C-alpha positions in Angstrom: 0.2 0.0 0.1 1.4 3.4 -0.8 2.0 6.1 1.8 -0.5 8.3 0.2 -3.4 5.2 0.9 -2.0 4.2 4.5 -2.5 8.4 5.1 -5.9 8.3 3.8 -6.9 4.9 5.7 -5.8 6.4 8.9 -7.4 9.8 8.8 -10.2 10.5 10.9 -11.7 13.3 13.0 -10.1 14.2 16.3 -13.2 12.8 18.2 -12.7 9.2 16.6 -9.1 9.3 16.8 -9.2 9.7 20.8 -11.1 6.3 21.0 -7.6 4.6 20.9 -7.2 5.5 24.2 -8.1 3.2 26.9 -9.3 3.8 30.6 -6.1 3.3 32.7 -3.9 4.3 29.8 -1.0 7.2 30.1 -1.1 9.6 27.2 2.4 11.2 26.6 2.4 14.5 25.0 5.7 16.8 23.7 6.9 19.7 25.5 5.0 23.2 25.2 3.8 23.8 21.6 4.1 20.3 20.4 1.0 19.7 22.3 -1.9 18.8 19.5 -4.7 21.2 20.4 -7.7 19.3 18.4 -6.9 16.0 20.0 -6.5 17.4 23.7 -9.8 19.2 22.7 -11.6 16.1 21.9 -10.2 14.2 24.8 -11.5 17.0 27.2 -14.7 17.1 25.8 -15.1 13.6 26.4 -13.3 13.0 29.4 -16.1 11.7 31.5 -16.3 8.9 29.3 -12.7 7.3 30.7 -11.6 6.3 33.7 -8.1 6.8 35.2 -6.5 8.5 32.3 -3.3 10.5 32.7 -1.7 13.1 30.4 2.1 13.5 30.8 3.6 16.5 29.6 6.4 19.3 30.1 5.2 22.7 30.1 1.5 22.4 28.9 0.8 25.7 26.8 -3.1 25.9 26.7 -5.6 25.3 29.6 -7.8 22.5 28.1 -10.6 21.4 29.9 -9.3 18.6 31.0 -7.6 20.6 33.7 -10.4 20.3 36.0 -10.3 19.1 39.8 -13.6 17.9 39.3 -12.9 15.2 36.6 -9.2 13.9 37.8 -11.0 10.7 38.3 -11.5 10.5 34.5 -8.6 12.3 32.9 -5.8 14.3 35.1 -2.6 16.0 34.3 0.8 14.4 35.5 3.7 16.9 35.2 7.1 16.2 33.9 7.6 20.1 34.5 5.0 22.4 35.7 3.8 25.5 33.6 1.4 28.4 34.5 -1.4 26.1 33.0 -0.6 23.1 35.3 0.8 25.0 38.5 -2.3 25.5 40.1 -3.3 21.8 40.2 -0.1 21.3 41.9 -0.5 23.9 44.7 -4.2 22.8 45.2 -3.2 19.0 45.4 -5.0 17.7 42.3 -1.9 17.3 39.9 1.0 15.2 40.5 4.6 15.3 39.3 7.4 13.2 38.4 10.6 14.2 39.6 13.6 13.6 37.0 16.3 15.1 34.7 15.0 16.1 31.5 18.0 13.9 29.8 17.0 10.9 31.8 13.1 10.8 30.9 13.5 8.9 27.6 15.5 6.4 29.4 13.1 6.1 32.2 10.1 5.5 29.5 12.3 2.9 27.6 12.8 0.9 31.0 8.8 1.3 31.5 9.5 3.2 34.8 7.3 5.8 33.1 4.3 4.5 31.1 3.5 5.4 27.8 0.6 3.8 26.6 -0.5 6.2 23.5 1.3 9.2 22.1 -0.5 12.1 21.1 1.8 14.8 19.2 1.5 17.4 16.6 3.3 17.1 13.4 4.5 18.5 10.3 2.7 17.5 6.6 3.8 14.1 5.4 6.8 13.9 3.1 6.9 12.0 -0.2 8.6 9.2 1.8 5.9 8.8 4.3 7.7 10.5 7.2 6.1 13.3 9.6 8.5 15.7 11.5 7.9 16.1 15.3 9.9 19.2 14.9 8.6 21.3 17.8 8.9 18.4 20.4 11.1 15.6 19.7 12.4 15.7 23.3 11.0 12.3 25.0 8.4 11.8 22.5 10.4 9.9 20.0 11.1 7.4 23.3 7.6 7.3 24.1 6.8 6.2 20.7 9.2 3.3 20.7 6.9 2.1 23.8 3.5 3.3 22.8 0.6 1.1 21.8 -0.7 3.7 19.7 0.7 6.8 18.1 -1.7 9.4 17.3 -0.8 12.5 15.1 -2.5 16.1 14.6 -1.2 16.9 11.3 -0.9 20.8 10.9 0.7 22.6 7.6 2.2 25.3 10.0 4.6 22.9 11.7 8.0 22.9 10.3 9.5 19.8 8.8 13.1 19.9 10.8 15.7 17.7 10.3 17.5 15.6 12.9 16.0 12.6 14.8 12.6 13.7 15.1 10.7 11.5 12.1 8.2 9.0 12.3 6.8 7.2 9.5 3.1 6.8 8.5 3.4 2.9 9.4 4.1 3.5 12.9 0.9 5.6 13.1 -2.2 4.3 14.4 -4.3 7.1 13.6 -4.0 10.9 12.5 -6.3 13.8 12.1 -5.9 17.2 10.7 -5.9 21.0 11.9 -4.7 24.2 10.2 -4.7 26.5 13.4 -1.6 28.5 14.0 1.0 27.1 16.4 0.8 28.7 19.7 3.5 31.6 20.2 5.4 32.7 23.1 6.7 36.1 23.1 10.1 37.0 24.6 10.3 37.4 28.4 10.1 41.0 30.0 13.6 42.4 30.2 14.5 45.2 32.9 17.6 46.9 34.0 18.2 44.1 36.6 18.1 41.4 34.1 20.1 43.7 31.5 22.7 44.1 34.3 23.0 40.4 34.9 23.2 39.9 31.0 26.0 42.2 30.8 28.3 40.2 33.5 27.6 37.0 31.7 28.0 38.3 28.1 31.5 39.7 28.9 32.6 36.1 29.8 31.5 34.6 26.9 34.3 34.7 24.3 34.1 34.3 20.5 33.6 30.7 19.3 31.7 29.4 22.4 28.8 27.1 22.1 25.8 28.3 23.8 23.0 26.7 26.2 20.5 29.2 26.8 17.4 28.6 29.1 14.0 30.4 29.1 13.7 33.5 31.0 14.3 37.2 31.0 17.8 36.9 32.0 19.0 34.3 29.5 17.4 36.5 27.0 19.1 39.4 28.1 22.5 37.6 27.7 21.4 36.7 24.2 20.7 40.6 23.4 24.3 41.7 24.3 26.1 38.9 22.2 25.1 40.0 18.8 28.8 41.6 18.3 30.4 38.1 19.0 31.9 35.9 16.3 31.4 32.3 15.4 29.3 31.2 18.3 27.6 27.8 18.3 24.4 26.2 19.7 24.0 23.0 21.6 20.6 23.4 23.7 17.5 22.0 24.7 15.2 25.1 23.7 15.6 26.8 20.6 13.9 30.5 20.7 13.6 33.7 19.1 16.9 34.7 21.0 19.0 32.4 18.8 17.4 33.2 15.6 18.2 36.6 16.3 21.9 35.8 17.0 21.8 33.8 13.7 20.2 37.0 11.7 22.9 39.1 13.5 25.8 36.5 12.2 27.1 36.1 15.8 26.2 32.4 15.4 27.6 30.1 12.7 28.6 27.2 14.4 31.9 27.2 12.6 34.1 26.7 15.6 32.0 23.8 17.0 34.2 20.8 17.4 31.2 18.4 18.2 28.7 18.4 15.1 30.3 21.5 13.4 28.2 23.7 11.3 24.9 22.5 13.1 22.7 24.0 15.7 21.3 21.4 18.2 18.1 21.6 20.3 15.2 19.4 21.3 12.0 21.7 21.3 11.0 24.9 19.9 9.4 27.6 21.7 8.6 31.2 20.1 7.0 33.2 17.4 5.6 31.9 13.9 9.0 33.3 12.5 11.0 30.8 14.5 8.7 28.1 13.6 9.3 29.0 9.9 13.2 29.2 10.3 13.1 25.7 11.6 11.4 24.4 8.2 14.1 22.4 6.5 17.1 24.4 7.6 20.3 22.7 6.8 22.2 24.1 9.9 19.5 23.0 12.4 18.9 19.8 13.7 16.1 18.6 16.4 17.1 15.6 18.5 15.5 13.7 21.4 16.7 15.4 24.8 18.5 12.1 25.8 21.1 13.4 23.1 21.0 17.1 23.3 21.1 17.2 27.3 23.3 14.1 28.2 26.2 15.7 29.8 28.9 13.2 28.2 27.5 14.2 24.8 26.8 17.9 25.4 30.2 18.3 27.3 31.9 16.9 24.0 31.5 20.8 23.0 34.6 22.6 23.9 33.6 26.3 25.3 30.0 25.2 26.4 28.5 27.7 28.1 25.3 27.1 29.9 23.1 29.9 31.1 20.1 28.9 33.3 18.1 30.8 36.0 17.2 29.8 40.0 14.8 31.3 42.4 17.1 31.1 45.5 20.7 30.0 46.7 22.3 29.2 49.6 25.7 29.7 51.1 26.9 26.5 49.8 25.5 27.1 46.4 22.7 25.0 46.4 20.0 26.1 43.8 16.5 25.9 44.6 15.0 26.3 40.9 11.9 24.7 40.9 9.6 25.0 44.0 8.7 27.7 46.5 9.3 25.8 49.7 7.6 22.5 49.4 5.1 23.8 46.5 6.0 22.9 43.2 6.7 25.6 40.8 8.1 24.3 37.7 10.7 21.3 37.7 14.1 19.9 37.3 13.9 20.2 33.6 17.5 20.4 32.0 19.2 22.9 34.3 21.3 20.3 36.4 22.1 18.4 32.8 23.7 21.4 31.6 25.3 22.4 34.4 27.1 19.0 34.6 27.7 19.3 30.8 29.5 22.7 30.9 31.6 21.3 33.9 32.8 18.4 31.4 33.5 21.0 28.7 36.9 22.1 27.5 36.7 25.6 28.4 33.0 25.4 29.5 31.4 27.7 32.0 28.1 27.0 33.6 26.1 30.3 34.8 23.2 30.2 37.2 21.6 33.8 37.3 19.1 35.5 39.6 18.1 38.8 40.5 19.6 39.5 44.2 16.2 40.1 45.8 12.5 39.1 45.2 9.0 41.1 46.1 10.3 44.5 45.4 13.2 44.2 47.3 11.6 42.8 50.3 13.3 39.3 50.0 16.8 38.3 49.6 17.3 35.3 47.0 20.7 34.7 48.3 20.0 32.9 51.7 21.8 31.0 54.6 19.8 28.2 53.8 17.0 27.4 51.4 13.7 27.6 52.4 12.1 24.6 54.0 11.1 21.8 51.8 12.8 23.6 48.7 13.6 21.2 45.7 17.2 21.4 45.1 17.8 21.2 41.5 21.6 22.3 41.0 23.8 20.9 43.7 26.4 22.4 45.9 29.0 19.9 44.3 28.0 21.1 40.6 27.6 24.8 41.0 30.1 27.1 39.4 29.5 30.7 38.4 26.6 32.5 40.2 25.4 35.8 39.0 23.3 38.6 40.2 22.9 42.4 39.0 25.7 43.1 41.6 28.2 40.9 40.1 29.8 37.4 39.6 30.8 34.7 42.2 32.8 31.8 41.1 32.2 28.8 43.5 33.7 25.7 42.2 36.5 24.6 43.8 36.2 27.1 46.8 35.6 25.9 50.3 32.2 26.6 52.1 33.8 29.7 54.2 34.9 31.4 50.2 31.5 30.7 49.0 29.5 32.6 51.7 31.9 35.2 51.3 31.6 35.4 47.6 27.7 35.1 47.6 27.3 37.7 50.4 29.6 40.2 48.0 26.9 39.7 45.3 23.8 40.2 47.4 21.6 43.1 47.3 23.7 45.8 49.9 20.4 46.0 52.0 20.8 42.1 53.1 24.8 41.8 53.3 24.8 42.7 57.0 21.9 40.4 57.5 23.5 37.6 56.0 27.3 38.3 57.7 25.6 37.9 61.0 23.7 34.6 59.7 27.0 33.4 58.4 28.7 33.8 61.8 26.1 32.1 63.7 26.8 29.2 61.3 30.5 29.3 61.7 31.0 30.3 57.9 32.8 33.5 58.5 
């Protein structure tokens, strides 16, 4: 049977496609804008006809109707990483989460430590050879496909056909539906004077020819905006966004000096504008790969001069970073922060930056603290931390003693809190 005949045979309405889901199933959905809105809308509308179905995803974008505390016995969200959409369920207790480094989720799926019965994904149109591209989120989705009983695609002409290990053949697809809605767009975060000051410190430490991993947020984007004058930068990251595209357009990113996959940008999911999604389409200089490749510290660390930039919410005197919770309440998730801190530490000439404003709540609270708030989930450990940057400067902690770390961190804290922090450090016998 031709690939076109197979396509027509498997094409159906979204409401029909979701009938491949059985009660008790776990549905795996790609990160962010890789989610298929027509399929998840149909699932939401019919959720009361299912029992004990879980939808697993990193960073859901849309608040589908299944995000409903009244119907969690039917369909409920199980987070790999929270977003603003899924976070209320965590704080109210009706959404659970799975702690894991982003790089390790595919292996957890392959070992069946995390279930994957059905995969729902948005996909590009099929090419002449019968392949679809899961360009917006290859992440853990490719591993889930290898384990799932059924793969259901939502084919959308606005999804780019990207290169890399992100393709699935029509023969592996159980059902597909079609949609034409624009892909969800995410704007650049707000950049203020604090973010700009932090970005300047980091940008000054990034040399020409460095390979970049850039996390999402105002501070990482503030760094990006100050790199347009650099030369021959490379990219090996988890997320490709508009900031990276801007550096390509400015001529700062050429990937010419990369020693690992030279000439190629590497990422595992995309999050940004319509222009970014068009930028991904058959771009010979960019490849989308599973997160088990992009975020593996052994693989990513083969890039010389890997510079990783990630944000945290709180850091203690020893350098432990609480990047994913507010006390015991989940806020986001582990994601790839620890993956890339370790990757940069392995890299010849690499630097791992953890960035944060010195205060929160209009300067009422110091983010540099003697010890993390009770119950805080530690994301980057004291053994992995390297550079910490606030708007007041840079503290290099790797290889430093507890006393030295304490002094360095107090030195980049907000001036209003330094005396209070010194007194706490003396009580802790760290000064």
